Structures are given as structure tokens and as C-alpha cells.
C-alpha positions as CSV (number, residue, x, y, z in Angstrom):
1,M,0.0,0.0,0.0
2,S,1.4,3.4,-0.9
3,V,2.3,5.9,1.8
4,I,0.5,9.3,1.3
5,I,2.5,12.4,2.2
6,D,0.8,15.5,3.7
7,E,1.6,18.1,6.2
8,R,0.4,15.9,9.1
9,S,2.2,12.7,8.1
10,N,5.7,11.6,9.0
11,W,7.5,12.7,5.8
12,K,10.9,11.3,6.9
13,R,10.2,7.6,6.5
14,P,8.8,7.6,3.0
15,F,11.3,10.2,1.7
16,F,14.4,8.5,3.1
17,I,13.2,5.2,1.8
18,I,13.4,6.7,-1.7
19,W,16.6,8.6,-0.9
20,I,18.4,5.5,0.2
21,G,17.3,3.7,-2.9
22,Q,18.5,6.6,-5.1
23,A,21.8,6.6,-3.2
24,F,22.4,3.0,-4.2
25,S,21.5,3.9,-7.8
26,I,24.1,6.7,-7.8
27,V,26.8,4.3,-6.6
28,G,26.0,1.9,-9.5
29,S,26.0,4.8,-12.0
30,I,29.4,6.1,-10.8
31,L,30.9,2.6,-11.0
32,V,29.6,2.0,-14.5
33,Q,30.8,5.4,-15.7
34,F,34.3,4.8,-14.3
35,A,34.5,1.2,-15.7
36,L,33.4,2.3,-19.2
37,V,35.7,5.2,-19.4
38,W,38.7,3.1,-18.3
39,W,37.8,0.3,-20.7
40,L,37.7,2.8,-23.6
41,T,41.0,4.2,-22.4
42,R,42.8,0.8,-22.2
43,E,41.2,-0.6,-25.4
44,T,41.7,2.3,-27.7
45,G,44.1,4.8,-26.1
46,S,42.5,7.3,-28.4
47,A,41.7,10.9,-27.5
48,T,39.1,10.9,-30.3
49,V,37.2,8.0,-28.7
50,L,37.2,9.6,-25.2
51,A,36.1,12.9,-26.7
52,T,33.3,11.1,-28.6
53,A,32.2,9.4,-25.4
54,T,32.0,12.7,-23.6
55,I,30.0,14.2,-26.4
56,F,27.5,11.3,-26.3
57,S,27.1,11.9,-22.5
58,M,26.5,15.6,-23.0
59,L,24.2,15.7,-26.1
60,P,20.9,14.8,-24.2
61,G,21.5,17.6,-21.7
62,I,22.2,20.1,-24.5
63,F,19.3,19.2,-26.8
64,I,16.8,17.7,-24.5
65,G,17.5,19.8,-21.4
66,P,15.6,22.8,-22.5
67,F,12.5,20.6,-22.9
68,S,12.9,18.1,-20.0
69,G,12.1,20.6,-17.3
70,A,8.7,21.5,-18.9
71,L,7.9,17.8,-19.4
72,V,8.7,17.0,-15.8
73,D,6.3,19.7,-14.7
74,R,3.6,18.2,-16.9
75,W,4.1,14.4,-16.5
76,N,3.8,12.1,-13.5
77,R,7.2,12.5,-11.7
78,K,7.2,9.1,-10.1
79,T,6.6,7.4,-13.5
80,I,9.4,9.4,-15.0
81,M,11.9,8.2,-12.4
82,L,10.7,4.6,-12.6
83,V,11.0,4.6,-16.4
84,A,14.4,6.4,-16.4
85,D,15.9,4.0,-13.8
86,S,14.5,0.9,-15.6
87,L,15.7,2.1,-19.0
88,I,19.2,2.7,-17.7
89,A,19.3,-0.7,-16.0
90,L,18.0,-2.4,-19.2
91,M,20.7,-0.8,-21.3
92,T,23.4,-1.8,-18.8
93,A,22.0,-5.4,-18.8
94,G,22.5,-5.4,-22.6
95,L,26.0,-4.2,-22.2
96,V,26.7,-6.9,-19.6
97,L,25.5,-9.5,-22.1
98,V,27.8,-8.4,-24.9
99,F,30.8,-8.1,-22.6
100,W,30.1,-11.6,-21.3
101,M,29.8,-12.9,-24.8
102,G,33.1,-11.2,-25.8
103,Q,31.3,-9.4,-28.6
104,V,31.5,-5.8,-27.3
105,Q,32.4,-3.0,-29.7
106,V,33.2,0.7,-29.0
107,W,29.9,1.7,-30.5
108,H,28.0,-0.5,-28.0
109,V,29.5,1.5,-25.1
110,L,28.8,4.9,-26.8
111,V,25.2,4.1,-27.3
112,V,24.7,3.0,-23.7
113,M,26.4,6.1,-22.5
114,L,24.1,8.2,-24.6
115,V,20.9,6.5,-23.4
116,R,22.1,6.6,-19.7
117,A,22.6,10.4,-20.1
118,L,19.2,10.7,-21.7
119,G,17.6,9.0,-18.7
120,G,19.5,11.3,-16.3
121,T,18.2,14.3,-18.1
122,F,14.7,13.4,-17.0
123,H,15.5,11.6,-13.7
124,F,17.4,14.4,-12.0
125,P,14.8,17.2,-12.4
126,A,12.0,14.8,-11.6
127,M,13.7,13.8,-8.3
128,Q,14.4,17.5,-7.5
129,A,10.8,18.5,-8.1
130,S,9.5,15.6,-6.1
131,T,11.7,16.5,-3.1
132,S,10.0,19.9,-2.8
133,L,6.6,18.2,-2.6
134,M,7.6,15.5,-0.1
135,V,9.8,17.5,2.3
136,P,8.4,20.4,4.4
137,E,9.8,23.7,3.3
138,K,11.6,24.3,6.5
139,H,13.7,21.1,6.0
140,L,14.5,21.6,2.3
141,S,17.9,23.3,3.0
142,R,18.9,20.4,5.3
143,V,18.0,17.9,2.6
144,A,19.9,19.9,0.0
145,G,22.9,19.9,2.2
146,L,22.5,16.1,2.8
147,N,22.4,15.5,-1.0
148,Q,25.6,17.6,-1.5
149,A,27.3,15.6,1.2
150,L,26.2,12.3,-0.3
151,N,27.4,13.2,-3.8
152,G,30.7,14.4,-2.4
153,V,31.3,11.2,-0.4
154,L,30.3,9.0,-3.3
155,N,32.5,10.9,-5.7
156,I,35.4,10.3,-3.3
157,A,34.7,6.6,-2.5
158,A,33.2,5.2,-5.7
159,P,36.1,5.7,-8.2
160,P,38.7,3.9,-6.1
161,L,36.1,1.2,-5.4
162,G,35.5,0.9,-9.1
163,A,39.3,0.5,-9.7
164,F,39.5,-2.1,-6.9
165,L,36.6,-4.1,-8.3
166,M,38.0,-4.0,-11.8
167,S,41.3,-5.5,-10.5
168,L,39.3,-8.4,-9.0
169,L,36.4,-9.0,-11.4
170,P,35.7,-9.0,-15.1
171,I,34.1,-5.8,-16.3
172,Y,30.7,-7.4,-17.0
173,Q,30.4,-8.3,-13.3
174,V,31.3,-4.8,-12.3
175,L,28.6,-3.4,-14.7
176,A,26.1,-5.9,-13.3
177,I,26.3,-4.1,-9.9
178,D,24.4,-1.2,-11.5
179,I,21.5,-3.5,-12.4
180,V,21.3,-4.5,-8.7
181,T,21.5,-0.9,-7.5
182,A,18.9,0.2,-10.0
183,A,16.5,-2.6,-8.9
184,I,16.9,-1.3,-5.3
185,A,16.0,2.2,-6.5
186,V,13.0,1.1,-8.5
187,G,11.8,-1.2,-5.7
188,T,11.9,1.4,-3.0
189,L,10.3,4.0,-5.3
190,A,7.5,1.7,-6.5
191,F,5.6,1.5,-3.2
192,I,5.9,5.1,-2.1
193,H,3.4,7.7,-3.1
194,I,4.8,10.9,-4.6
195,P,2.5,13.9,-4.6
196,Q,1.8,15.6,-7.9
197,P,1.2,19.3,-8.4
198,E,-2.3,20.4,-9.4
199,R,-2.7,20.5,-13.1
200,R,-4.1,23.5,-15.0
201,P,-6.8,22.7,-17.5
202,E,-5.4,25.1,-20.0
203,G,-2.0,23.4,-20.0
204,V,-2.7,20.5,-22.3
205,L,0.5,19.2,-23.7
206,T,1.0,19.9,-27.4
207,P,4.2,20.6,-29.4
208,Q,3.2,24.2,-29.6
209,A,2.7,24.5,-25.9
210,L,6.0,22.8,-25.1
211,W,7.9,25.0,-27.5
212,G,6.0,28.0,-25.9
213,D,7.4,27.0,-22.5
214,V,10.9,26.9,-23.9
215,R,10.5,30.3,-25.7
216,E,9.3,31.8,-22.5
217,G,12.4,30.8,-20.8
218,F,14.6,32.3,-23.5
219,R,12.5,35.5,-23.4
220,Y,13.0,35.6,-19.7
221,L,16.8,35.4,-20.0
222,A,16.9,37.8,-22.9
223,H,15.8,40.6,-20.5
224,W,18.8,39.9,-18.3
225,P,21.8,41.1,-20.2
226,G,24.4,40.5,-17.5
227,M,23.3,36.9,-17.2
228,L,23.5,36.4,-20.9
229,I,27.0,37.8,-21.0
230,L,28.1,35.5,-18.2
231,L,26.5,32.6,-20.0
232,G,28.5,33.4,-23.1
233,M,31.7,33.5,-21.0
234,A,30.7,30.2,-19.3
235,T,30.2,28.7,-22.8
236,L,33.7,29.7,-23.8
237,V,35.2,28.3,-20.6
238,N,33.4,25.0,-21.0
239,L,34.5,24.9,-24.7
240,L,38.0,24.5,-23.4
241,M,37.6,23.0,-19.9
242,N,35.4,20.0,-20.7
243,P,37.8,18.6,-23.3
244,A,40.6,18.8,-20.8
245,F,38.9,16.7,-18.2
246,S,37.5,14.3,-20.7
247,L,41.1,13.5,-21.6
248,M,42.1,12.8,-17.9
249,P,42.3,9.0,-18.4
250,L,44.9,9.6,-21.1
251,M,46.7,12.1,-18.9
252,I,47.0,9.2,-16.4
253,T,48.3,6.6,-18.8
254,R,50.5,8.8,-21.1
255,V,52.0,11.3,-18.7
256,F,52.0,9.6,-15.3
257,K,52.1,6.0,-16.6
258,G,49.3,5.1,-14.2
259,E,46.6,2.5,-13.9
260,A,42.9,2.5,-13.0
261,M,43.6,3.2,-9.3
262,H,45.5,6.4,-10.2
263,L,42.5,7.6,-12.1
264,G,40.3,6.7,-9.1
265,V,42.5,8.6,-6.7
266,M,42.5,11.6,-9.1
267,N,38.7,11.6,-9.1
268,S,38.6,11.3,-5.4
269,A,41.0,14.2,-4.9
270,E,38.6,16.4,-7.0
271,G,35.6,15.2,-5.0
272,L,37.3,16.0,-1.7
273,G,38.1,19.4,-3.0
274,V,34.5,20.0,-3.9
275,I,33.3,19.0,-0.4
276,L,35.9,21.2,1.3
277,G,35.1,24.1,-1.0
278,G,31.4,23.8,-0.4
279,L,31.9,23.7,3.4
280,A,34.2,26.8,3.1
281,L,31.6,28.7,1.2
282,S,28.9,27.8,3.6
283,V,30.9,29.1,6.5
284,W,32.4,32.1,4.8
285,G,29.4,33.2,2.8
286,G,31.4,34.9,0.1
287,F,32.0,38.6,-0.7
288,K,29.2,41.1,-0.6
289,R,28.6,40.7,-4.3
290,K,28.1,37.2,-5.4
291,V,29.8,37.9,-8.8
292,H,33.0,38.8,-7.0
293,T,33.0,35.5,-5.1
294,S,32.3,33.6,-8.3
295,M,35.0,35.2,-10.3
296,A,37.5,34.7,-7.5
297,G,36.6,31.1,-7.6
298,L,37.1,31.0,-11.3
299,V,40.6,32.4,-11.0
300,G,41.4,29.8,-8.4
301,M,40.0,27.1,-10.6
302,G,42.2,28.2,-13.5
303,L,45.3,28.2,-11.4
304,G,44.5,24.7,-10.1
305,V,44.0,23.4,-13.7
306,I,47.3,25.0,-14.8
307,L,49.1,23.3,-11.9
308,L,47.5,20.0,-12.9
309,G,48.6,20.3,-16.5
310,S,52.1,21.3,-15.5
311,A,52.8,18.6,-12.9
312,P,56.0,16.7,-13.7
313,A,55.5,13.0,-14.7
314,Q,57.3,11.9,-11.6
315,M,55.2,14.1,-9.2
316,F,51.7,12.7,-9.3
317,G,51.1,14.4,-6.0
318,V,51.4,17.8,-7.6
319,A,48.7,16.8,-10.1
320,L,46.5,15.7,-7.1
321,L,47.0,19.1,-5.5
322,G,46.1,20.8,-8.7
323,I,42.9,19.0,-9.2
324,G,42.1,19.3,-5.5
325,I,42.4,23.1,-5.8
326,A,40.2,23.1,-8.9
327,G,37.6,21.0,-7.1
328,F,37.7,23.3,-4.1
329,M,37.1,26.3,-6.3
330,N,34.2,24.7,-8.2
331,P,31.5,25.4,-5.6
332,I,32.9,28.8,-4.9
333,T,32.6,29.6,-8.6
334,N,29.2,28.0,-9.2
335,G,27.5,28.2,-5.8
336,P,27.0,32.0,-5.7
337,L,25.7,32.0,-9.3
338,F,23.1,29.3,-8.5
339,A,22.1,31.2,-5.4
340,L,21.7,34.4,-7.5
341,L,19.5,32.6,-10.0
342,Q,17.3,31.2,-7.3
343,A,16.9,34.6,-5.6
344,K,16.3,36.6,-8.8
345,T,14.3,34.2,-11.0
346,A,10.6,34.0,-10.6
347,P,9.6,30.7,-8.9
348,E,7.4,29.5,-11.7
349,M,10.2,30.1,-14.2
350,Q,13.1,28.4,-12.3
351,G,12.7,24.9,-13.9
352,R,13.0,26.3,-17.4
353,V,15.6,28.9,-16.6
354,F,17.9,26.4,-14.8
355,N,17.7,23.9,-17.7
356,L,18.3,26.6,-20.2
357,V,21.3,27.9,-18.3
358,G,22.8,24.5,-18.2
359,A,22.1,23.8,-21.8
360,L,23.4,27.1,-23.1
361,A,26.6,26.9,-20.9
362,S,27.4,23.5,-22.3
363,A,26.3,24.1,-25.9
364,A,29.8,24.7,-27.3
365,S,31.5,21.8,-25.4
366,P,31.0,19.2,-28.2
367,L,32.8,21.5,-30.6
368,G,35.7,21.8,-28.1
369,L,35.7,18.0,-27.8
370,V,35.9,17.6,-31.6
371,L,38.8,19.9,-31.7
372,A,40.5,18.5,-28.6
373,A,41.1,15.0,-29.9
374,P,43.3,15.7,-32.9
375,V,45.1,18.6,-31.1
376,A,45.8,16.4,-28.1
377,D,47.2,13.7,-30.3
378,Y,49.6,16.1,-32.0
379,L,50.4,18.6,-29.3
380,G,50.0,16.5,-26.2
381,I,47.4,16.1,-23.4
382,R,48.9,18.9,-21.3
383,F,48.1,21.5,-23.9
384,W,44.4,21.5,-23.2
385,F,44.9,21.8,-19.4
386,W,47.0,24.9,-20.0
387,I,44.5,26.5,-22.4
388,A,41.6,25.6,-20.1
389,G,43.3,27.2,-17.0
390,V,44.3,30.3,-18.9
391,S,40.7,30.7,-20.2
392,C,39.4,30.8,-16.6
393,L,41.8,33.6,-15.8
394,V,41.0,35.6,-18.9
395,M,37.2,35.2,-18.5
396,A,37.3,36.3,-14.8
397,G,39.2,39.4,-15.8
398,V,36.8,40.2,-18.6
399,A,33.7,39.7,-16.5
400,L,34.9,42.0,-13.8
401,S,35.4,44.8,-16.4
402,I,31.8,44.7,-17.6
403,P,29.3,46.8,-15.5
404,A,26.3,44.6,-16.5
405,V,28.0,41.6,-15.0
406,I,29.3,43.3,-11.9
407,H,25.8,44.6,-11.1
408,L,24.2,41.3,-12.1
409,E,22.3,40.8,-8.8
410,D,20.8,44.3,-9.0
411,V,18.4,43.2,-11.8
412,S,16.6,40.1,-12.8
413,G,14.9,38.5,-15.8
414,A,11.8,39.6,-17.5
415,P,8.7,40.2,-15.3
416,R,6.4,37.1,-15.4
417,S,3.6,39.2,-17.0
418,E,5.6,39.5,-20.2
419,G,5.2,35.8,-21.0
420,R,2.1,33.7,-21.2
421,S,1.4,30.9,-18.7
422,A,2.3,27.7,-20.4
423,L,2.7,25.5,-17.4
424,A,0.3,22.6,-17.1
425,V,0.9,22.1,-13.4
426,Q,1.5,24.3,-10.4
427,D,3.0,23.6,-7.0
């Protein structure tokens, strides 16, 4: 029998049943991602293949992201999560089979990575939207902090665990763990009732209405020049930064002559930096202007990436320090901007605005990945880390010279009245 959530019921038990199931699912997902990236690295040693894999993982977020937020608002969120988790597990099961049969090809792995990313594009916003309906408002900040802590801990622990398991088990057995963890997530979710927002009768889903939702989000951002400028800069930074980190496995094998465990430790160092940076920001609070805090973090991130790319081959510890600094500066860069978006964006627009911001900031990354592969093969892996680090420094300096960016938090997007109401549901 489903558990119904209302203001008088004990929300903790049903919510944390789902939360624990999703935590298991995240562990499986991280293990699969680590295993597949390392397999591609060892089997091909190709920067082009790794760049292509990263592109496949990003495409759903770029092209589907602007629409998924509107669809999550319209559809049953529990059903979305069940279908997404089941689809991801089904694709992993197919990959387990071809690995077990010894028939796996690179294109099999790429297709699975694409479908897994597609499922995540719907699953993440559905879970975020469901949380706000299950958890009383006064506890949402605590739950958000708990989620950040969980992700940080798993990002530290899961990569070395994946490397350890790959040293003991064939890859198809490592991948099979994701099927088990997905089954736990689906099983815990299936018997818990998730409240749905009230639906508006005028919001019947049609292609025109869905596109209207997306247009309204674009229109909202268009009235916020400072944010558009910052998004353009973020796009340029991601154009160079994402290719660098997609080539990290090759950095491990070619420069440091390392193995899977070295990649796992590198990922953990970044995760530890993210946790410490988030804690530091929560205690410090940042400068008076959030943009100043964010740009200071961007400078620090650039210096960390440059240090990572410059680490001598015999000094792996220096590379760990560099990626740790970059990880530390990541929440200091992004945290204030997300807080600014939350504070300045109308509540009924936040789903579309956040999805659009993510999609626009990542839009040029595939181009960077296409360029990175041949350049890295000819000029070396380090090149992209140097370029990425320098781009952070340049963009921070440019941003702080533009008044519209400096005074970003003094204005917001278009008033809600300028767009029509295209939402089919309301909270």
C-alpha cells in the first residue's frame, strides 16, 4: 500500500526510503561510468574516442535539457523516475551480455552512455521537483545539504572502489552491480506515493505549448543582459575546460604511466576538494557581491588546472594538488551564481531557466571535444589543461570589467507578466 504524504504525516520515513534507494543507484552509476571510461582508455588509447564518449554523454542535456524541465512539470514525476531508472538498467544489462559474450564494440559502449545520459536528463529534475513536494519547506535546505554531502562522499569513494573491483572482477560483473542498485532504487520507489502538483486545464501538452514553454524561458533570460554575458563566457570556458577533463584518463596513462587506481585517486581528490570548497563557502558566505565571489573562484580554478597540467611526470602528488584546488574552487565559482539565479528568478520560471542555463553553458562543449582530440594527439594532453586554465583567468578578468556583470544581482529577468502561462501544473 502506498504511503501518502501530507503536512500531518511523517515525511521522513517515505522520503528517506526513496533517498536511500537513489543513493544505491548513484553508486552503481558512478561505477559504470568509471568502468566504461577506463575500458575505452585501455582498449583504444584514443583521445578521439574519449572525446566522442564525452560528447555522447552531453548531447541529451544540451538538446533535451531545455524541454525536459517543462515535461517533468507536466508528467507524473514518479513514473518518469521509474521509467528512467528501468531504462538505464536495461541498457546496462544489454552491455553486460555483450561483454560476457566477448562481442562488445566501442559503439555499444557509446550508445549505452548516450541512453544513460538521456535517462538522467529526465530523472534528475523529476527527483528534485518531487523532493520539494515530499519534504516540508523548513527542511529543504537540510535535505539539499545532505544531498551535496552524499554526492561528495560517493565521488570520493566510488572511483577507487571501481578501480579495486576492476582489479578483481571481469568488467561485465562490475557493470552488473548497476543492475542490482537500479533494482533497489526502483523497488523502493514503486511503493511510495509521490504527490503531484495540481494540473491546470489550459495546459494540455502539445508541441506548440511545449515550445512555448521553452520560448518563454529564452525570453526571460533575454531581459537579463548581465546573465547572458556571463553565460557566453561560461560557454567559452566550457568549450576548453570540458575537453581537458574528458582526456584525464589519457593524462594518467600517457603522462603519469598510471593505472585505473591512479584515475580513481585523481577523481577522489577532486571530490574531496568539492566537499571542502562547499563547506568553506557555507561558513564564509562569500563577498558582498556574489559575482565577485564567483570570479575569485574562477581564478582559483584556473590556477588549479594549470598546476594539474604542469605537474612533472614523476610528481603525481602535484597533479592531485592541482585537481584538488580546482575542485575546491568549483562550488565557490558556481554556488554564488546558482544562489543568485534562485533569488532573482521568478519561482514559476526556475525549472526552465535552470535547464536553459545548463544547456546554453554546455552548448559549445561538443565543438571543443571535436577539436581537442586531434590537437591532443599532436600537441600532447597537457596543452588542453594549460589552455583551459588560462581561459578561466581571462574570462574572470573580462567579467569584472563589464558593468552589466558586476551589477548582475541588482536586476533580474523579464517580469512574469511578459510571458504567457504555459505551465500545465503548479506547486
